C-alpha positions in Angstrom: 0.1 -0.3 0.4 0.9 3.6 -0.6 0.1 6.8 0.7 1.0 9.7 -1.3 2.3 13.0 0.1 -0.3 15.1 -1.9 -2.6 17.1 0.3 -4.9 14.5 -0.9 -3.6 11.3 0.8 -4.5 8.3 -1.4 -4.5 4.4 -1.5 -2.7 1.9 -3.9 -2.7 -1.8 -2.9 -0.7 -4.3 -4.7 0.7 -7.7 -4.9 4.1 -7.9 -5.7 3.4 -11.7 -7.2 6.7 -13.5 -5.3 8.9 -12.4 -2.5 11.6 -12.0 -5.2 9.9 -9.8 -7.5 10.8 -6.1 -7.7 9.6 -3.1 -9.0 9.6 -2.0 -12.2 10.8 1.7 -12.9 7.6 2.9 -13.5 6.8 1.8 -10.0 9.8 2.3 -8.5 9.4 6.1 -9.2 6.1 5.9 -7.3 7.3 4.2 -4.4 10.1 6.6 -3.9 8.5 9.9 -3.6 5.2 8.3 -1.9 4.9 9.5 1.8 5.0 5.7 3.1 4.7 2.5 1.8 2.9 -1.1 3.9 4.6 -3.8 2.7 2.6 -6.9 3.8 5.5 -9.9 3.0 4.9 -13.8 3.9 5.5 -14.6 7.0 8.1 -16.8 5.8 11.7 -17.2 5.4 11.4 -15.9 1.8 8.9 -13.1 2.7 11.5 -11.6 5.4 14.6 -12.2 3.2 12.7 -9.8 0.6 11.1 -7.5 3.6 15.7 -6.8 3.9 15.5 -6.1 0.5 12.8 -3.2 0.8 14.2 -1.8 3.9 17.4 -1.1 2.0 15.7 -0.1 -0.8 12.5 2.6 0.2 13.5 5.0 3.3 9.8 4.7 3.7 8.7 1.3 4.0 6.9 -0.2 6.8 6.8 -4.0 7.3 3.5 -5.3 8.5 3.7 -9.2 8.1 0.7 -11.3 9.7 0.2 -12.1 13.0 2.5 -15.7 13.8 1.6 -18.4 12.9 0.1 -16.9 9.9 1.8 -17.0 6.6 -0.2 -14.5 4.8 -3.3 -12.4 4.4 -5.0 -15.2 2.7 -4.2 -17.4 6.4 -5.7 -14.9 8.3 -8.9 -14.7 6.4 -9.3 -18.1 6.5 -8.9 -18.2 10.4 -11.4 -15.7 11.2 -9.3 -12.5 11.9 -10.1 -9.5 11.6 -8.3 -8.5 8.1 -9.4 -5.0 8.0 -8.8 -3.5 11.1 -5.7 -5.6 10.7 -5.1 -3.8 7.7 -6.0 -0.2 9.2 -3.8 -0.4 12.1 -0.9 -1.4 9.4 -1.8 2.3 7.5 -2.4 4.5 10.9 
């Protein structure tokens, strides 16, 4: 999720597909210009490794993993967790 730095804040959500996927040049520019970026990596070795890259690349990134032992947002949903409440806490 990305929050723009303009007076009219907006959120943009998207997925990168897999932990090793990197933004293309256009998305890279958007992410660098954003006021904040919330990354929701999978809670596993690959997700943790990817999160390190994002932290090194984007000074405006906040890592917001799912609560253990849940691996991803899909597992949160399947477990009946309040995903909206969790997302709101991550972007605030």
